[in-house]
C-alpha positions as CSV (number, residue, x, y, z in Angstrom):
1,M,-311.9,52.7,120.8
2,S,-315.1,54.4,119.5
3,Q,-317.7,56.7,121.0
4,D,-321.4,55.9,120.9
5,Q,-323.1,59.1,119.6
6,D,-326.3,58.5,121.6
7,T,-324.8,57.7,125.0
8,G,-321.4,59.3,124.8
9,M,-319.9,56.2,126.2
10,V,-316.6,55.0,124.8
11,E,-316.8,51.4,123.4
12,P,-313.9,49.2,122.6
13,E,-313.2,48.4,118.9
14,L,-314.3,45.0,117.8
15,S,-311.7,42.6,116.5
16,L,-312.0,41.4,112.9
17,E,-313.4,38.1,114.1
18,Q,-315.9,39.8,116.4
19,E,-317.1,42.1,113.7
20,F,-317.5,39.2,111.3
21,Q,-319.5,37.2,113.8
22,A,-321.7,40.2,114.7
23,R,-322.5,41.0,111.1
24,R,-323.2,37.3,110.3
25,T,-325.5,37.0,113.3
26,A,-327.4,40.1,112.3
27,A,-327.8,38.9,108.7
28,L,-329.0,35.5,109.7
29,A,-331.5,37.0,112.1
30,M,-333.5,38.2,109.1
31,G,-336.3,40.7,110.2
32,G,-335.9,39.9,113.8
33,P,-337.5,37.6,116.4
34,K,-340.8,39.4,116.6
35,K,-341.5,39.1,112.8
36,L,-340.3,35.6,112.7
37,E,-342.6,34.6,115.6
38,Q,-345.5,36.3,113.9
39,R,-345.0,34.1,110.8
40,R,-344.9,31.0,113.0
41,A,-348.2,32.0,114.6
42,E,-349.7,32.4,111.1
43,G,-348.5,28.9,110.1
44,R,-346.0,30.2,107.5
45,L,-342.4,29.2,107.2
46,N,-339.7,31.9,106.9
47,A,-337.4,32.1,103.9
48,R,-334.6,30.1,105.5
49,E,-336.9,27.4,106.7
50,R,-338.3,27.1,103.1
51,I,-334.7,26.7,101.8
52,E,-334.0,24.0,104.4
53,L,-337.0,22.0,103.2
54,L,-336.2,22.4,99.5
55,L,-332.6,21.4,99.6
56,D,-330.9,18.2,100.7
57,K,-329.7,18.6,104.3
58,G,-326.4,20.4,104.8
59,T,-325.9,21.3,101.1
60,F,-326.9,25.0,101.0
61,R,-324.1,27.4,100.0
62,E,-325.3,31.0,100.4
63,S,-324.2,34.0,98.3
64,G,-324.7,37.6,99.3
65,L,-325.3,37.1,103.0
66,F,-323.7,40.5,103.8
67,A,-325.6,42.4,101.1
68,T,-327.8,45.3,102.3
69,S,-329.7,48.2,100.7
70,A,-327.5,50.8,99.1
71,V,-329.6,53.5,100.9
72,E,-327.4,54.3,103.9
73,A,-330.4,54.8,106.3
74,D,-331.6,51.2,105.5
75,Q,-328.4,49.3,105.8
76,A,-329.0,48.0,109.3
77,K,-332.7,47.2,108.4
78,T,-332.1,45.1,105.3
79,P,-330.1,41.9,106.1
80,A,-329.3,40.1,102.9
81,D,-331.4,42.9,101.3
82,G,-334.5,40.7,101.6
83,K,-333.4,38.0,99.2
84,I,-331.7,34.8,100.4
85,I,-329.8,33.3,97.5
86,G,-327.5,30.4,96.9
87,S,-327.2,26.8,95.7
88,G,-327.5,23.3,97.1
89,Q,-328.7,19.9,96.1
90,I,-332.2,18.5,95.4
91,D,-332.1,14.7,95.4
92,G,-328.4,14.9,94.9
93,R,-328.5,17.3,91.9
94,R,-327.2,20.8,92.2
95,A,-329.8,23.6,92.0
96,S,-330.0,27.3,92.8
97,V,-332.6,29.0,95.0
98,I,-333.8,32.6,95.4
99,A,-335.9,32.9,98.6
100,Y,-337.8,36.1,99.2
101,D,-337.6,37.1,102.9
102,F,-340.8,38.9,103.7
103,T,-339.6,39.8,107.2
104,V,-337.2,42.3,105.6
105,K,-339.3,45.3,104.3
106,G,-341.8,42.8,102.7
107,S,-339.0,41.4,100.6
108,S,-339.3,44.5,98.4
109,S,-336.8,44.7,95.6
110,S,-333.9,47.1,95.3
111,P,-331.0,47.5,92.9
112,V,-328.8,45.4,95.2
113,S,-331.2,42.4,95.5
114,N,-332.0,42.6,91.8
115,K,-328.2,42.4,91.2
116,K,-328.0,39.3,93.4
117,M,-331.0,37.6,91.5
118,S,-329.6,38.5,88.1
119,H,-326.3,37.0,88.9
120,F,-327.9,33.6,89.8
121,K,-330.2,33.7,86.8
122,E,-327.1,34.0,84.6
123,L,-325.2,31.5,86.6
124,T,-327.8,28.7,86.3
125,A,-328.0,29.1,82.5
126,K,-324.2,29.1,82.3
127,V,-323.4,26.0,84.4
128,G,-326.7,24.2,83.7
129,M,-328.7,23.8,86.9
130,P,-332.4,24.4,87.9
131,L,-333.4,27.7,89.5
132,V,-336.2,27.8,92.2
133,Y,-337.9,30.9,93.3
134,L,-339.6,30.9,96.7
135,S,-341.7,33.9,96.1
136,E,-343.4,36.4,98.4
137,S,-342.9,40.2,97.9
138,T,-344.6,43.6,98.1
139,G,-342.9,44.6,94.9
140,V,-340.3,47.3,94.3
141,R,-338.8,49.3,97.2
142,M,-340.1,52.8,96.5
143,P,-337.3,54.9,98.1
144,D,-334.7,53.0,96.0
145,A,-336.6,53.3,92.7
146,M,-338.2,56.7,92.8
147,G,-337.0,59.6,90.6
148,G,-335.2,59.7,87.3
149,T,-332.0,58.4,88.8
150,G,-333.8,55.3,90.2
151,M,-335.4,54.5,86.9
152,G,-332.6,55.6,84.7
153,A,-330.0,53.5,86.4
154,A,-332.0,50.3,85.7
155,N,-330.4,47.6,83.6
156,S,-333.2,45.3,82.3
157,K,-331.9,44.4,78.9
158,R,-332.0,40.6,79.6
159,R,-333.6,40.6,83.1
160,F,-336.8,39.0,82.0
161,L,-335.5,36.9,79.0
162,R,-336.4,33.2,79.2
163,Q,-334.5,30.9,76.9
164,R,-335.1,27.7,78.9
165,Q,-331.5,26.6,79.1
166,S,-332.3,25.1,82.5
167,P,-335.6,24.6,84.4
168,W,-337.2,27.3,86.5
169,A,-339.7,26.6,89.2
170,S,-341.5,29.0,91.5
171,A,-343.8,28.8,94.6
172,A,-346.1,31.7,95.3
173,F,-346.6,31.7,99.1
174,G,-348.3,35.0,99.9
175,Y,-348.5,38.5,98.3
176,C,-346.5,38.3,95.0
177,F,-346.1,41.7,93.3
178,G,-343.3,43.1,91.2
179,S,-340.5,40.7,90.4
180,A,-342.2,37.9,92.5
181,A,-345.0,38.0,90.0
182,W,-342.8,38.3,86.9
183,H,-340.6,35.3,88.0
184,T,-343.6,33.2,88.8
185,V,-345.4,33.6,85.5
186,S,-342.0,33.1,83.7
187,A,-341.3,29.8,85.4
188,D,-341.7,26.4,83.8
189,F,-343.7,25.3,86.9
190,A,-345.6,27.5,89.3
191,V,-347.3,26.2,92.4
192,F,-349.6,28.6,94.4
193,R,-350.2,28.1,98.1
194,K,-353.9,28.6,98.9
195,G,-354.3,32.2,100.1
196,S,-351.6,33.6,97.9
197,V,-352.2,36.6,95.7
198,L,-350.3,37.4,92.5
199,A,-350.9,40.6,90.5
200,V,-349.2,43.4,88.7
201,S,-350.1,45.8,91.6
202,S,-351.5,45.5,95.1
203,P,-355.2,45.7,95.9
204,G,-354.5,49.0,97.7
205,L,-352.8,50.6,94.8
206,V,-355.5,49.4,92.4
207,S,-358.2,50.8,94.6
208,R,-356.6,54.2,94.8
209,A,-356.0,54.3,91.1
210,T,-359.5,53.2,90.1
211,G,-361.6,54.5,93.0
212,Q,-363.0,51.0,93.5
213,Q,-362.6,48.7,96.4
214,V,-360.8,45.6,95.1
215,D,-360.8,42.2,96.8
216,A,-357.3,40.7,96.9
217,Q,-358.4,37.1,96.0
218,E,-360.6,38.4,93.2
219,L,-357.8,40.5,91.8
220,G,-355.1,37.8,91.8
221,G,-355.9,35.0,94.2
222,W,-354.7,31.4,93.8
223,K,-358.1,30.2,92.6
224,L,-358.2,32.8,89.8
225,H,-354.8,31.7,88.6
226,A,-355.6,28.0,88.9
227,E,-358.9,28.1,87.1
228,V,-359.1,31.3,84.9
229,T,-355.6,32.5,83.9
230,G,-353.9,29.1,84.0
231,Y,-350.7,30.6,85.6
232,A,-350.9,28.0,88.5
233,D,-349.6,24.6,87.4
234,A,-350.5,23.2,90.8
235,V,-352.1,24.3,94.1
236,A,-350.9,23.5,97.6
237,D,-352.5,23.8,101.1
238,T,-349.3,24.5,102.9
239,D,-345.7,25.7,102.4
240,E,-344.5,22.2,102.9
241,E,-346.7,20.8,100.2
242,A,-345.7,23.5,97.8
243,I,-342.0,22.8,98.3
244,E,-342.5,19.1,97.9
245,L,-344.4,19.7,94.6
246,I,-341.4,21.6,93.3
247,R,-339.0,18.9,94.3
248,R,-341.2,16.3,92.6
249,F,-341.5,18.4,89.4
250,L,-337.8,18.8,89.1
251,S,-337.4,15.0,89.4
252,Y,-338.9,14.6,85.9
253,L,-336.6,17.2,84.3
254,P,-333.0,17.2,83.4
255,S,-330.7,19.7,85.1
256,H,-330.3,21.5,81.8
257,N,-331.4,21.2,78.2
258,G,-328.2,19.5,77.1
259,E,-329.1,16.2,78.7
260,R,-332.0,13.8,78.9
261,P,-334.2,13.6,82.1
262,P,-333.0,11.2,84.7
263,L,-334.2,7.6,84.6
264,A,-336.1,6.2,87.5
265,E,-336.6,2.7,88.7
266,V,-339.8,1.1,87.4
267,P,-342.1,0.4,90.4
268,A,-343.4,-3.1,90.9
269,G,-346.8,-3.7,89.3
270,S,-346.3,-1.1,86.5
271,G,-348.2,-2.2,83.4
272,E,-350.0,-5.1,85.1
273,R,-353.5,-3.5,84.7
274,S,-353.4,-3.0,80.9
275,A,-356.3,-5.3,80.3
276,E,-358.6,-2.9,82.3
277,L,-358.4,-0.3,79.5
278,K,-361.1,-2.2,77.5
279,D,-363.5,-1.7,80.4
280,I,-362.7,1.9,81.2
281,V,-363.2,3.3,77.7
282,P,-366.8,2.6,76.5
283,A,-367.0,1.5,72.8
284,V,-370.0,3.9,72.3
285,R,-368.5,7.2,71.5
286,T,-371.2,9.3,73.2
287,K,-370.6,7.7,76.7
288,T,-368.1,9.5,78.9
289,Y,-365.3,8.3,81.1
290,D,-362.3,9.9,82.9
291,V,-359.1,9.7,80.8
292,R,-357.0,10.1,83.9
293,K,-357.8,6.5,84.7
294,V,-356.3,5.5,81.4
295,I,-353.2,7.5,82.1
296,E,-352.8,5.9,85.5
297,I,-352.8,2.4,83.9
298,I,-350.4,3.3,81.1
299,A,-347.9,5.1,83.3
300,D,-345.5,3.6,85.8
301,A,-347.2,3.1,89.1
302,G,-347.5,6.2,91.2
303,S,-345.7,8.4,88.6
304,V,-348.5,10.7,87.3
305,F,-347.8,14.4,88.0
306,P,-350.7,16.6,86.7
307,I,-349.9,20.1,85.2
308,K,-352.7,22.7,85.3
309,A,-355.3,20.2,86.5
310,R,-357.9,22.9,87.4
311,Y,-357.5,24.8,84.0
312,G,-358.8,23.8,80.6
313,K,-360.2,20.6,82.0
314,S,-361.3,19.0,78.7
315,L,-357.6,18.4,78.1
316,V,-355.3,16.7,80.6
317,T,-351.5,17.4,80.6
318,S,-349.4,15.3,82.9
319,L,-345.7,14.4,83.4
320,V,-345.4,10.7,83.9
321,R,-342.9,7.9,83.7
322,I,-343.2,5.0,81.3
323,G,-340.5,2.4,81.8
324,G,-338.7,4.8,84.0
325,Q,-338.5,7.5,81.3
326,S,-340.0,11.0,81.7
327,V,-342.9,11.4,79.2
328,G,-345.4,14.2,78.7
329,I,-349.1,13.1,78.2
330,I,-351.6,15.3,76.4
331,A,-355.0,13.6,76.6
332,N,-358.6,14.6,75.8
333,N,-361.0,14.1,78.7
334,P,-364.6,13.4,77.7
335,M,-365.6,14.0,81.4
336,F,-365.5,17.7,80.6
337,K,-367.2,19.3,77.6
338,G,-367.2,15.9,76.0
339,G,-363.5,16.4,75.4
340,A,-364.0,19.4,73.1
341,L,-361.1,21.7,72.9
342,D,-361.7,25.3,74.0
343,G,-359.4,28.3,74.3
344,P,-357.9,27.4,77.7
345,A,-357.3,23.8,76.4
346,C,-355.4,25.2,73.4
347,D,-353.2,27.4,75.6
348,K,-352.6,24.6,78.0
349,A,-351.5,22.2,75.2
350,T,-349.1,24.9,73.7
351,S,-347.6,25.6,77.1
352,F,-347.0,21.9,77.7
353,L,-345.4,21.3,74.3
354,V,-343.0,24.2,75.0
355,L,-342.1,22.6,78.4
356,C,-341.5,19.1,77.0
357,D,-339.6,20.2,73.9
358,S,-337.4,22.5,75.9
359,Y,-336.2,19.7,78.2
360,N,-336.1,16.7,76.0
361,I,-339.3,15.0,77.2
362,P,-341.1,12.9,74.6
363,V,-344.8,13.7,74.1
364,V,-347.7,11.1,73.9
365,F,-351.1,12.2,72.7
366,L,-354.1,10.1,73.9
367,V,-356.9,11.2,71.5
368,D,-360.7,11.1,72.0
369,Q,-362.2,14.4,70.9
370,P,-365.2,15.8,69.0
371,G,-363.3,18.9,67.7
372,F,-362.8,22.4,68.8
373,L,-365.5,24.2,70.8
374,I,-367.3,26.6,68.5
375,G,-369.6,29.5,69.1
376,L,-369.8,33.2,69.8
377,E,-367.9,33.1,73.1
378,A,-365.2,30.9,71.6
379,E,-364.6,33.3,68.7
380,R,-364.5,36.3,71.0
381,N,-361.9,34.5,73.1
382,K,-359.7,34.2,70.0
383,I,-360.0,30.5,69.5
384,A,-358.7,30.7,65.9
385,G,-355.4,32.3,67.0
386,K,-355.1,29.8,69.8
387,V,-355.6,26.8,67.4
388,I,-352.9,28.1,65.1
389,N,-350.5,28.8,68.0
390,W,-350.9,25.2,69.0
391,M,-350.2,24.0,65.4
392,N,-347.2,26.2,65.1
393,A,-345.7,24.9,68.4
394,L,-346.4,21.3,67.4
395,S,-344.6,21.9,64.1
396,L,-341.5,23.0,66.0
397,V,-341.4,20.2,68.5
398,T,-338.3,18.0,67.9
399,V,-338.7,15.5,70.7
400,P,-340.4,12.2,69.9
401,K,-344.1,12.5,69.4
402,I,-346.5,9.5,69.7
403,A,-350.2,9.8,68.9
404,I,-352.7,7.1,69.9
405,T,-356.4,7.6,69.1
406,L,-358.6,5.8,71.6
407,R,-362.1,6.4,70.2
408,K,-363.1,9.4,68.2
409,N,-361.0,11.9,66.3
410,Y,-362.6,14.7,64.3
411,G,-361.8,17.8,62.3
412,Q,-358.9,20.2,62.6
413,A,-358.2,18.9,66.1
414,Y,-357.1,15.6,64.4
415,V,-354.0,17.5,63.3
416,N,-353.4,19.3,66.6
417,M,-353.5,16.0,68.5
418,G,-350.8,14.4,66.4
419,G,-352.6,13.5,63.1
420,G,-351.6,14.4,59.6
421,L,-348.0,13.3,60.0
422,T,-347.4,15.8,62.9
423,A,-346.4,12.9,65.1
424,D,-343.5,10.6,64.6
425,T,-345.6,7.5,65.0
426,T,-349.3,6.9,65.2
427,A,-351.8,4.2,66.2
428,G,-355.5,3.8,66.8
429,W,-357.4,1.4,69.0
430,W,-359.7,-0.9,67.2
431,S,-362.6,1.2,68.5
432,T,-361.3,4.4,66.6
433,E,-363.5,6.5,64.4
434,V,-362.0,9.3,62.4
435,S,-363.7,11.9,60.1
436,F,-363.9,15.6,59.3
437,M,-366.7,15.9,61.8
438,D,-369.2,13.8,63.8
439,P,-371.4,12.0,61.2
440,S,-374.5,13.3,63.0
441,S,-373.4,16.9,62.7
442,A,-372.4,16.2,59.1
443,V,-375.9,15.1,58.2
444,S,-377.4,18.3,59.6
445,V,-374.9,20.5,57.8
446,V,-375.1,18.7,54.4
447,H,-378.7,17.7,54.3
448,G,-380.4,20.1,56.7
449,I,-382.2,17.3,58.7
450,D,-382.0,15.9,62.2
451,R,-382.9,12.6,63.8
452,E,-386.1,14.0,65.4
453,S,-387.6,15.6,62.2
454,D,-387.2,12.6,59.9
455,P,-385.7,9.6,61.7
456,E,-385.8,7.2,58.7
457,L,-384.1,9.6,56.3
458,F,-381.6,10.7,59.0
459,E,-380.5,7.2,59.6
460,Q,-380.0,6.6,55.9
461,R,-377.9,9.8,55.5
462,F,-376.1,9.0,58.7
463,A,-375.0,5.6,57.4
464,E,-373.6,7.4,54.3
465,M,-371.6,9.9,56.4
466,A,-370.3,7.2,58.7
467,K,-368.8,5.1,55.9
468,G,-365.0,4.9,55.7
469,T,-364.4,6.2,59.3
470,T,-363.0,3.1,61.0
471,V,-359.4,2.6,62.2
472,Y,-358.8,0.3,59.3
473,D,-359.8,3.0,56.8
474,V,-357.3,5.3,58.3
475,A,-354.6,2.6,58.4
476,R,-355.0,1.6,54.8
477,V,-353.9,5.1,53.7
478,F,-351.1,5.0,56.3
479,G,-352.9,7.6,58.5
480,F,-352.1,5.2,61.3
481,E,-349.0,3.1,61.3
482,H,-350.6,0.6,63.8
483,V,-353.9,-0.7,65.0
484,L,-353.9,-1.7,68.6
485,D,-355.7,-3.9,71.1
486,P,-356.1,-1.3,73.9
487,S,-354.2,-3.6,76.3
488,E,-351.1,-3.2,74.0
489,T,-350.9,0.6,74.5
490,R,-348.2,0.7,77.1
491,D,-346.0,-1.7,75.2
492,F,-346.6,0.2,72.0
493,I,-345.4,3.5,73.7
494,L,-342.3,1.7,75.1
495,G,-341.4,0.4,71.7
496,A,-342.0,3.8,70.0
497,L,-339.7,5.5,72.6
498,E,-337.0,3.0,71.9
499,E,-337.4,3.4,68.1
500,H,-337.6,7.2,68.0
501,Y,-335.0,8.2,70.5
502,C,-332.4,9.0,67.9
503,A,-328.9,7.6,68.6
504,R,-327.5,10.4,66.5
505,T,-328.7,13.1,68.9
506,G,-328.7,11.0,72.2
507,G,-332.3,12.1,72.8
508,I,-331.5,15.8,72.8
509,G,-333.9,18.0,70.8
510,E,-333.2,21.1,68.9
511,H,-335.2,23.3,71.4
512,L,-336.9,25.4,68.7
513,L,-339.5,26.5,71.3
514,S,-337.0,27.6,73.9
515,S,-337.8,31.3,73.4
516,W,-341.5,30.9,73.0
517,P,-343.5,33.5,75.1
518,T,-343.5,32.4,78.8
519,S,-347.2,33.1,79.4
520,F,-350.4,33.1,77.4
């Protein structure tokens, strides 16, 4: 028997089974019916509903259900300590999940919940399975962290280390401060639900610290991260769409870096539109087109999965399948800035190379570019450093690299896009033109004239500068191994994949980029 201190009434002791059931019911209730109903009214899923959508039905195995805050006064208020963690299957493959439960103290982090998360981060690397963060948090839980003992007791030696032994994916659903921000920007794939906010500190704290009113979306909204920082690899309208994007992303990747990505069936009709490539890409190099149409034709039907589509738009990065194999595409898009490569495009390319090399995904370059974007703004935005970062990353890539020039290919960007023996095999369409720079610009630089000032002399000098720039000129010095009819492009890639997937390694790379910085 026990006595209730508030009522003075004597209550019977619970049996072991009754206590177990009561504690489990309380933990599964999360923040309680009122908070859960409020989320439903806002059109937001709760943490357990998100897990249910992410994982194959009936496969979730939870860890740490009975964890609570170590602060005695908060034990009854912190079911699972605000983090729901465990493993299950995604399309039949095992994966771990860390879901932030915003109904429990805003899913703020404490030493206990950090301990739970750290355990699963280490476990996924050890056993070889993906880790998914379903992120939404107000940041650190102040009462648990304040003071010298709170800070001094921290163990963060390897807490934020990313070595890419197995894939990480994250969805940012609402406010993401503290660890929710760190884990999202560390992930291999991050999807932001519209309306989400990710920042180092909350708008309220920033306003108090600076004395200025700060708008949450301007500080760290989904649009900022999709278009300016590049942290958002994809954007979703709903929780359901965000989770489906994570499931689809993981389908292109292996469970860990010691195996190749899974093969998929080749959909009917794949490759049947190859003849259309001649019509999509204009022969005249100054005319624009959308390279995404080229990618759709080369890839297996319905397999194109864009990465960072709203960021650095002059360069397209997409995961696709070709012949059922996962392949990474890096392609210039003349629809934006004429295909010229600016700072965001450089960062985007480097990040994508890291992803592909870390998880044994071959890379295909589709090249049609006038060079790097130059000018005062470009230099102030550190374009030189971004170009060399890209070159360094490319030099360390050990998965097969295939480079195909569609039309124009100028300057240093020729090397960054797989030229100069930086790719394992190269080809050019019969429409290809390669040189140090656009012949028109070369005339202006060398001779100081333009087409308007002296048309006749300009054309004469232009003809001189345009000599020796055809695909056959490059091929005769073995700058290209192959010259292609555009309609042969898909078949060429399939043959190159077969040729360059080394039987000695089984298609597993050396992962020299696995510890490359997680963000840019």
